[in-house]
One Martini backbone bead per residue (centre of mass of N, CA, C, O) as a GRO file, in nm:
protein
  117
    1MET     BB    1  12.340  -2.366  -0.823
    2PHE     BB    2  12.203  -2.034  -0.881
    3GLN     BB    3  12.135  -1.737  -1.041
    4LEU     BB    4  11.940  -1.477  -1.041
    5SER     BB    5  11.750  -1.299  -1.199
    6GLU     BB    6  11.645  -0.975  -1.232
    7ILE     BB    7  11.349  -1.041  -1.166
    8GLU     BB    8  11.387  -1.203  -0.924
    9GLY     BB    9  11.546  -1.005  -0.759
   10GLU     BB   10  11.322  -0.791  -0.756
   11ASN     BB   11  11.115  -0.963  -0.608
   12LEU     BB   12  11.286  -1.015  -0.357
   13ARG     BB   13  11.327  -0.715  -0.277
   14SER     BB   14  11.019  -0.648  -0.239
   15GLN     BB   15  10.953  -0.888  -0.023
   16ILE     BB   16  11.211  -0.828   0.192
   17GLY     BB   17  11.331  -0.526   0.199
   18ILE     BB   18  11.548  -0.439   0.010
   19SER     BB   19  11.744  -0.223  -0.097
   20SER     BB   20  11.844  -0.054  -0.326
   21LEU     BB   21  12.099   0.002  -0.552
   22ASP     BB   22  12.136   0.306  -0.484
   23TYR     BB   23  12.112   0.251  -0.137
   24GLY     BB   24  12.311  -0.011  -0.040
   25GLY     BB   25  12.261  -0.249  -0.179
   26ARG     BB   26  12.278  -0.484  -0.384
   27ARG     BB   27  12.531  -0.556  -0.653
   28TYR     BB   28  12.402  -0.851  -0.676
   29LEU     BB   29  12.292  -1.151  -0.757
   30PRO     BB   30  12.155  -1.406  -0.610
   31PHE     BB   31  12.191  -1.721  -0.475
   32ALA     BB   32  12.056  -2.051  -0.533
   33PHE     BB   33  11.892  -2.356  -0.428
   34THR     BB   34  11.816  -2.657  -0.493
   35GLU     BB   35  11.714  -2.957  -0.386
   36HIS     BB   36  11.968  -3.101  -0.510
   37GLY     BB   37  12.185  -2.924  -0.408
   38ILE     BB   38  12.143  -2.988  -0.113
   39ALA     BB   39  12.181  -3.284  -0.119
   40MET     BB   40  12.476  -3.266  -0.217
   41LEU     BB   41  12.594  -3.128   0.022
   42SER     BB   42  12.565  -3.367   0.233
   43GLY     BB   43  12.833  -3.503   0.108
   44VAL     BB   44  13.037  -3.262   0.212
   45LEU     BB   45  12.921  -3.193   0.475
   46ARG     BB   46  13.054  -3.230   0.838
   47SER     BB   47  12.917  -3.049   1.029
   48ASP     BB   48  12.667  -3.026   1.246
   49ILE     BB   49  12.544  -2.753   1.153
   50ALA     BB   50  12.529  -2.820   0.854
   51ILE     BB   51  12.343  -3.059   0.870
   52GLN     BB   52  12.103  -2.923   1.013
   53VAL     BB   53  12.052  -2.711   0.800
   54ASN     BB   54  12.010  -2.910   0.567
   55ILE     BB   55  11.757  -3.046   0.697
   56SER     BB   56  11.584  -2.789   0.716
   57ILE     BB   57  11.574  -2.732   0.405
   58MET     BB   58  11.448  -3.002   0.315
   59ARG     BB   59  11.188  -2.963   0.477
   60THR     BB   60  11.100  -2.703   0.332
   61PHE     BB   61  11.081  -2.826   0.045
   62ILE     BB   62  10.854  -3.025   0.130
   63GLU     BB   63  10.644  -2.825   0.234
   64LEU     BB   64  10.620  -2.672  -0.033
   65ARG     BB   65  10.530  -2.907  -0.207
   66ASP     BB   66  10.269  -2.961  -0.037
   67HIS     BB   67  10.141  -2.688  -0.062
   68PHE     BB   68  10.118  -2.682  -0.384
   69ARG     BB   69   9.940  -2.932  -0.403
   70GLN     BB   70   9.701  -2.819  -0.233
   71GLY     BB   71   9.651  -2.579  -0.416
   72ARG     BB   72   9.565  -2.736  -0.665
   73ASP     BB   73   9.317  -2.862  -0.522
   74LEU     BB   74   9.167  -2.606  -0.448
   75GLY     BB   75   9.116  -2.497  -0.732
   76SER     BB   76   8.931  -2.727  -0.835
   77GLU     BB   77   8.730  -2.691  -0.600
   78LEU     BB   78   8.651  -2.390  -0.670
   79ILE     BB   79   8.539  -2.441  -0.945
   80GLU     BB   80   8.315  -2.648  -0.879
   81LEU     BB   81   8.179  -2.451  -0.684
   82LYS     BB   82   8.106  -2.238  -0.875
   83GLN     BB   83   7.934  -2.413  -1.075
   84ASN     BB   84   7.732  -2.504  -0.841
   85THR     BB   85   7.641  -2.215  -0.759
   86ASN     BB   86   7.529  -2.122  -1.037
   87GLN     BB   87   7.315  -2.328  -1.066
   88LEU     BB   88   7.156  -2.263  -0.813
   89PHE     BB   89   7.098  -1.962  -0.880
   90LYS     BB   90   6.946  -2.019  -1.132
   91ILE     BB   91   6.714  -2.171  -1.002
   92VAL     BB   92   6.626  -1.948  -0.805
   93PHE     BB   93   6.557  -1.726  -1.014
   94GLU     BB   94   6.347  -1.893  -1.170
   95ARG     BB   95   6.150  -1.927  -0.944
   96LEU     BB   96   6.110  -1.638  -0.867
   97ASP     BB   97   5.999  -1.558  -1.148
   98THR     BB   98   5.740  -1.748  -1.111
   99ILE     BB   99   5.633  -1.616  -0.861
  100GLU     BB  100   5.617  -1.328  -0.973
  101LYS     BB  101   5.404  -1.385  -1.208
  102ASP     BB  102   5.186  -1.538  -1.013
  103ASP     BB  103   5.167  -1.263  -0.843
  104PRO     BB  104   4.903  -1.040  -0.805
  105ILE     BB  105   5.002  -0.824  -0.582
  106ARG     BB  106   5.204  -0.722  -0.775
  107SER     BB  107   5.328  -0.493  -0.965
  108PRO     BB  108   5.424  -0.484  -1.311
  109ASP     BB  109   5.612  -0.211  -1.262
  110ARG     BB  110   5.805  -0.335  -1.093
  111ARG     BB  111   6.111  -0.369  -0.995
  112LYS     BB  112   6.361  -0.594  -1.068
  113ILE     BB  113   6.533  -0.841  -0.881
  114GLY     BB  114   6.858  -0.905  -0.968
  115ILE     BB  115   7.014  -1.093  -1.222
  116LYS     BB  116   7.099  -1.018  -1.531
  117THR     BB  117   7.061  -1.236  -1.844
   0.00000   0.00000   0.00000
C-alpha cells in the first residue's frame, strides 16, 4: 500500500468528481494498493466477504494488464497502418498527376487539387 502523490491525487479528484479541498473534499491524499499488496492481503484476511473482494480486485488488475498489453499492440498496428496508407496515397497522387499532365482536355491554368508536397 502507498499514498498517492499530490499530482496523482489531483488527477484522481478531477476524474471521479471529488470536491475540492476548499469545499469539504478530502483533506489527505488517498492510499492505493499495488497488485502485490492485494496478493499479500489474501494471506491475512479470513472473512468470506474480504476474500471475495480480494478476488475481484485481483481479477481487475489482470484485466487492466491485458488491456494495456492490447493497447501497445494497437499502437504499433496504427503506426504501420499510417505508413502503408501514406505510401498508397503517394502512389495515387503521383498517378493522378501523370493523368492530369497527359490529359489535353483540361486547361493548364486550372488549379491543382490534392495535397501539396
